[in-house]
N, C-alpha and C positions, 0 to 999 in steps of 0.2 A: 391707360385706356387710349391715349394718343398713338403709342406704339402699337397696340393691339389693331386699332383702326387702320393705321398705314400698312400693317401686314395684310388684313381683310382686304383693303381696297386694291392691293397689289395682286392679290390672288384672284378677285373678281375681275380685275382688268386682263389677266391672263386666260380666264375661263372665256371672257367676250372674245378676245382675239382668237382663241382655238376655235370658237364657234364659228366665227365669221370666216375662218380660212378654211373651214371643212363643211360649209354650207348647211349647218345642222343648228336648230335651236332648241331650246329646252322648254317645254310647256307644263306646267304644273309637275315638275320632278321626271318628266318623260322625254326621251331625245326623239325628236320627230325628223326623220330623214326626208328630205327634199326630193329625192329620186324615187319616192314612192315604195322604198324598201320596208322590211320590218322594222317596227318601232320598238326600242329597248329602254327601260324593262318592259317585258311583256307581261302585263299584270292579269293575275287569275281571278275571274270573277265567282265568288262563292255566295250563294244566297243574297245576292245585290252588293256585296261588299267587294271592293277592289283590293286584293291582296298581293303584296310584293311576291314574285315566284321563288326567290331563295329560300326563305324559311318553309314555304309550302313543301317544296321538293327535298328539303333536308329532313322534314319530319316525315314525309313519305319513304326517304331511304332508311331512316332508322326503323320505322314500323315494318317494311318489306324485309329488310334484312334480319331483324330480330325473329319474324315470323317463319322465315325460311330457315335460319338457324335453328330454332326450335323443332322445325319439321324433320330437318336433317339428323339432328341429335336423337332424336326419337327412333328414326330409322336405324341410327347406326347401333342401337341395343343398348343393354344395360352398362352403365358406366362404373368403374372400379373407384370413383371418386367419392369421398366422404361430403357430407353437405357442408363442413367447415373447410374443407380444400376447395370445394366449388366456389364459396364466398370470397375465400383468399383469392382466387384467380381473377373472379369478377372485379374485386377491389383493385387489384394489380393492375389490370387491364385499364380500368377506368381512370385511375389516376395517372398512371404512365401516358396514357393516350393524351390527357387532358395538360399534361405538363409538357410533354413533347410537342404538341400542335402549338402551344403559345410560345414556347421557348424558340422553336425553329422558324415560327412566325416572326418573331423578334428579331432574329438574326437576318432573316430574308429582306426586313425592311431597314436595316441598319444603315445602309448607304443614304437611302432617304432621310432618315432619322437625322444623320450627321448633316446632311445638307440643309435642312432645316434648321437646325441648331447654328448653323453658320448664317443663315439669314436673320435669324433672331438677335445674333451678336452684331451683325452689320447694321440692323435698325436701331440697336440700342447705342452703338457707338454714334450714329448720325443724330440720336436724340438722348444724349448723356442725362439729362435731368430725369429720365425714367429707365435708366438702365438697372437700378437698384431694385426696381418692382419686377423686372423679368428674369430673374436669376433661377427661379424655380421652373419656368417655362422652358428656359434654356436646358436646364439640366435633365427634364423630362425627356424632351426630344432627343437631346445627346445620347442619353441612354437608352431610348427606345421604349421607356416605360409604357407609353399609350399603346404600342403594339403588344407588349405584354399583356395587356388588360383586353383588347379588342381584336388583336390579330392572331389567325391561326392557319394551320395548314394540314391536309390529310396525310401528308408524308411524315410529319412530325408527329401525328397522332398513330400512325402505324408504327413508327420506330419506337417511340415512347410507352406504346402498348405491349410491344414485343419485350422490351426490357422489364416493363412491369410485371408481367407474367412469370418472366424468368426470375424475378426476385421472389415472386409469390409461390413459386413452385419450389425454390430453394428453402424457405421457411417452413413451408408446409410438407415437406418431404417427399414431393412428386417427383418421379424421374421421368414418366413418360411425356411422349409430345402430345399436347392439347389443342393444336391448332388446325389441325386438317379438316375438322368440320365446319371450321369457320371461314375457308377462303372463297367458297362459292357466295355465300352470303354478304361477305366483303366485298366481292367483285361487283354484285349485283347493286347494292346499296351505294356504292361509289359512282356507278353508272348514272342510276338516278339522281343522285346529288348533283352530277355534272351537267343533267338537264337544267335545273335551277341556275347554275352557274351561266349557262349559255344564254337562258332567257333573262337574265340580269343585265347583261351587256357590258358596257364599259366600267361599270361601277364596281364589277366583281374582280377587276383585275386578273383574269384568268385567261384572256385573249392571246393572240399571237401578234407577231411582228408583220408589218405592210407586206403583201404579196400582190402579184398579179394573176395568179391561178384562177380559173375560172369558178372555183367554189369559195372564193374570198368574200367577206362579208363584213358589211360596216356596222359595227357596233354602237355606233352613236356619235362617234367623233369625225366622221367624214373621211376614215381611212379604210381601205379596204385591207382586212387582215386575215391571217390563218386563223381558222375556227378551231383553236386547239382544244377546246371543250368537247366537240365532237369527235376530234381524233382519240381523245381519253374514251369517250362513250363506245367509241367503236374497238378500242384496244380491250377494255374491260370486257365487253362482251365477248371477243373472242378468246381472252384468256379463261373466263367462266368457262366456256365451251370445252376449251383445251384441258382444264383441270377435271371436268367430269369424264373425259376420256384417261386421262393419265390416271385417274381413281382406279380404273377396272383392271390396269396393268399388274402384272405379278410383282413388279418391283416396289409399286405403291402400296400394294395389299400386304407385303412382307415386311415393310419398314415403316413405322409411325413417324410423321414430321415430314415426309416427301412433299406432299401437297402444299404445307404451309411455307417451306423453304422455296419451292419452285413459284409460288405466287409472289412471295417478298422479292425474290431475286428477278423476276420478270417484271414486276410493276415498277421497282426502284429505277433498274437499269432503263425501262422505257421512259420514266420521267426524267432521268439524266440526259437522255438523247433529247426528247421533244421539247425540253426548256431553252435549249439553245435557240428556239424560235419563238421565245417569249420575251417581251420589251423590259426584262427585270434587270435592275442594276446588278451589276457584279460584285462579289465581295472580295475574291482572290483568284489569282490566276485565271482569269476570264470565266470564272464559275460564280454562281449564285450560291448561297448558303444551302439551299435545298439540293442543288446538284451535288455539292460536296457530301452531304448527308447520304444522298442516293448512292454515290459511288462508293463510299466506304461501307454502307450497311447492305447494298445490293451485293458486293464482292463477298462480304461475310456470308450472307446467305446461299450465294453460289458456289463457294468452297464446301460450306456446310452441306449442301446438297449433293457435291461431287464425293465427300467422305463417305456418305451413305452406301454408294454402290459397291465400292471396293470392300466393306464388310460383308455386304449381302453375298459377293462372288467368293469370299474368303470361307464363309459358312457353308456354301455349297460346296466348295472344294473340300473343306473338311468332312463334310457328309461323306462325299462320293470316297474319300481315302478311307474313312472308317469302314465304309460298305465293302470296299475291296479287300480290306485287312480281314474283315469277317469272312468273305468268300475264301481266301486263302487259308486261314485257320481252321475252317470246318473240314476239308478234306484231311490236313494234316492230322485232326483229332481223330478222324474216323480210322486213318492209318495206323494211329497209336492203339487203338482201342484194340483192332483186329490182331496186331501183333501181340 
């Protein structure tokens, strides 16, 4: 208890110092900015109750995204999938997304977990009488197990969901692409979810680094930062519009899987780029765990998308070649018949 009290006291002192340095104070869990700007979190008033914005917009994102998916799937026509295959795909997507979101979230916070473990070890050394009582805390933070339970990231959800669906397709015997109808609902849902991240403020840890740009925002710690949540919303809205235009092209209509690969490649490479202006501890080679996952999976999606087009062109070339052959053979057959 003494060790825990020492750590909590140290943490409280650091919070007070940060608040004093940024000229902001916390009143009943809400950061009030003395400059008269927006206060974070921005609580939502529903039937007289003050609700945190993150769960509100997260649930709204799920609802709107799912309703939009059902509408687009109905518009796409009759599916060739059996009920068992659809259930397998849903299970694979949900399990893969859950595992991917938590595993990558754990890796993303691994540097912080290792730093916490070091602080616990230092405190245990200073108070050896209580060292044997804190081995479990040390191990939990060193392995990042607390992040495995509570940490999650949308990038891990996307990658894990993709892997889960591919595994489910292999076991259920499906060979066709199944993700094209999901890309616009995903983009819209993610954009709505990012509104909740923005309104949560500094607690959500999705903000950017300090900047002097005129649209910088103080999320509650007194530092004017890049509003990277808003950057994400703008990109996702643009991406959803671009995908609807791509859907009408001959290339996308001729080959299934074009839209999904375009979505994954675009968003993952975007996240790889924008995360350079986020204050997240790096894991390797100046990159965070999310950036490394984005670079690898985004490149795979981009290469996979590029490989679809040569096949399309090759099939057109073969079709033209067979047509020319038929046109040549027809006069020859006529001459042979007359002879």
